N, C-alpha and C positions, 0 to 999 in steps of 0.2 A: 503546631508546626515546629516549635523549638525542640520538643521531645523527639519528634520524628527526625529532625535534622541531626540531632545528637546521635541517635541510634544509627542512622545511615552513615554518618561520618565515621563512627566506630567500625563499621563494616567495610569502609573504604569506598563507599559510593559517593556520588556527587548529586546533591539535591539543589534544584533551582525553584524557588518559590515565587510565583507571580500573582498579582492581584487582578489580572485581566487576561483575556485570550490573546494568543499570538497567532500569526498567520501560519498556514500550512507550510509555506516555503521556509519560514523561520524554524519550525519544528524539524524539517528535513535537515537544515543546517546544523541543528544542535546534536544530531546523531544520537538520539535518545534510545534507551531500552524500554522505558515505560513512561506513561503519562497518567497522573492521578488528577481527576477532574471533580470539582464541586460545582454542580449545575446551578446552585443558588448564586455562586459568585459570578458565573458567566452571564447570568441575566436572561432577558427575553429570548435571545437567539441561541440559547444553550443547546437545544435539541438539534438544530440545524448544524451547529458547530461540531457536535459529537458525531453526527452522521458524516460530515465532510472528512473529519479526521480518520474515522474508521474505514471510510471508502478509499481515501487517498493513501493512507499509510497502514496497510493490512499487516505489516510486519511489526508494528508498534503495539506493545501491550497497553491496553487502556482500561483503567479501573475508575469507576465512578464512586466517589466517597462524599456523600452529602447527607443532609438532614432526613428526618422521617419522610417516607414516600409511600405511595399506594402500590399495590400489586401491578396495576396497569402501567405505572411509570417504570417500575423495575423491569417488567417484561419488555416495554418499549425500548429501554436503554440497551438491554442485552440483545434484542433483535437488530438494533442499529449497528451492533458490532462490538460493544463493550465486553471485555473479558470477565469482569466481575462487578458487583454492586455491593457496596458496604454502607451501613447507616451510622452516622455520627450520633452520639459519641462512640468511638471505638478505640481499642488499644493499639498503640503504635506497633507492637510486636505482631499482632494479628494482621494489620495492614501490610507490613513488610513481608510476611509469609504469603499473603495473597499476591503481592507484586512478584515475588520470586517464582511462584507457581505459574503465573501468567507468562512470565519471560521464558520459563522452561518450555512451556507448550509452544510458544512461537519459535523458539530455536529448533525444536524438533520438526516443525512443519514448514518453516520459511524456506524460500529459495536461497541458494548459497550466497552469503553476504560478501564473500571475497571474489566473486565472479567478475571478470574484467568487463569494462564497458565496450560496446561495439559501435563504431562509426561507419555508416554506410549511406551513400548518397549524401543528403543534407541532414540526416537524422543520427543522433547518438542515443543508443539504448543503454540505460543505466539500471541493471538489476538491483544494485545496492540501494537505489532510491525509488525503485518500483515506478520508474517514469522514463519518458523519452523526451529529447530536447532537439530543437533546431537552433544551433548556436547556443545562446544563453537562455533562450525562450522555451519554457516548458509547454508541452503539448496538452497538459492538463488531462491526462488519461485517467480514467477510473481504474480501479484494481483489475476488474474483469477485462477491460480493453488492453491494459498492459500485459496481462497474462496471455491473451491471444496473440498480441504482437510478438512477445518474447518466444512463445511456442513456435509460431510460424517462422521467425527469423532463425531459429535453431535447426530447422529442417531443410534439407536440399531436395525435397520431393513434395508432391501434392498431398495435403492432409485432408482426409475425408471429414465431412461435417460431424459425423458420429464420433470420430476419433478426437477431434477438437473438443467437442462437448464433454466426452468422458474424461479427458485429461485436464480440462479447465474447471468444469462444474463438479467433477468427481463421481458421477454416476451415469448410467446409460441414458441416452437421449430418447425421449418419447416420440412416437410416430407423429409426424406433422409439426414437431417443434421447430420454430424458426429463429430461436434465440441466437444461434451462431451467425446467421445472416444479418440479423439486426445489429449485433455488436460489431461485426466486420464492417457494415455500412457506416456506423458511427466512427469507427477507427479510421476508415478511409477518408472521411470528411475532415478529420483533424489532421491527418497526414497531408491532405491536399492543401489545406489552409497554410500549414507550416512549410510545405515544400511543394509548391504548385507545378514545378517543371519535372517532377519525378512521379513515377508510378511504381508503387511498392508491392501491392498485393494483387495477384491475378486470380480471376475466377475460372475454375474448370467446371463448366455447367454439368449438373447431375452428379458431380463427384465432391468437390470441395475447393480449397484455396491453396495457393502457392506463393511464397515470399521470394520475389526476384526483382529487386530495385532496378529500374530502367529509366534512362533519359535518352531521348532521340534514338530509340531503338537499340541502345547498347546496354549491356549488363556490367556491373562492377562487383568486385569482391570486397567484403567487409574488412576494415582495419580495426585491430584490437589494441586498446590502450589500457595499461594497468592503472588502477587508481589506488590511492593510499589506503592501506588496511585499517580496519576499525581497531580502536583500543579495547583492551580487555576490561577496562574500568566500566562498571555498570553505571548508567546515569538515569535519574528519575526526575521528572518535572511535575511539580504539584501546582495546579491552577485552582 
């Protein structure tokens, strides 16, 4: 850790070394570029923690750097969403290169980080955090739920199920696939719990869905608030 800290310091990066896992909200607040995880340090709940981090923070580069492991373990970690898996002992320079490569991939694929937040009804949509909030309370949306909410909120028309699937999942929807309906139902449940007096997503039977927040039969227009831009300084957290 000392060698890694010295090398990152020389590169102008900020490294935070922790001996235990931190909450997802804490990770969001740190505004990290990458997370390096040692599953052995995290303990019995390491796999569940890795899955939660990858699901809630898809824009975060996640690298597992741990002791000897089996093929099954490495495959499991990568399928949960880790960008790379490295086995200790490893050279600090190699780990840094892997971190840089993962960050580059995320920057090419991520949603615009400087996009303004949007407040509509009682909900604030934060693309920079990949999350929606009711006041200060997070709706605890999964990555897929947020992507659907963000996509719908950016459109002023009805979006067909097939179009939603192609733009969120990235490929054509198979005949009879009900994934969009399932995720919209889960999203509606979370919106209803957070904002019970509002109706945000409308169903157009046989076609798809439309985002039009309404309360007592009326519609409102979104308010856009600028948020503080991210620093160019790369940050890495090693756990």
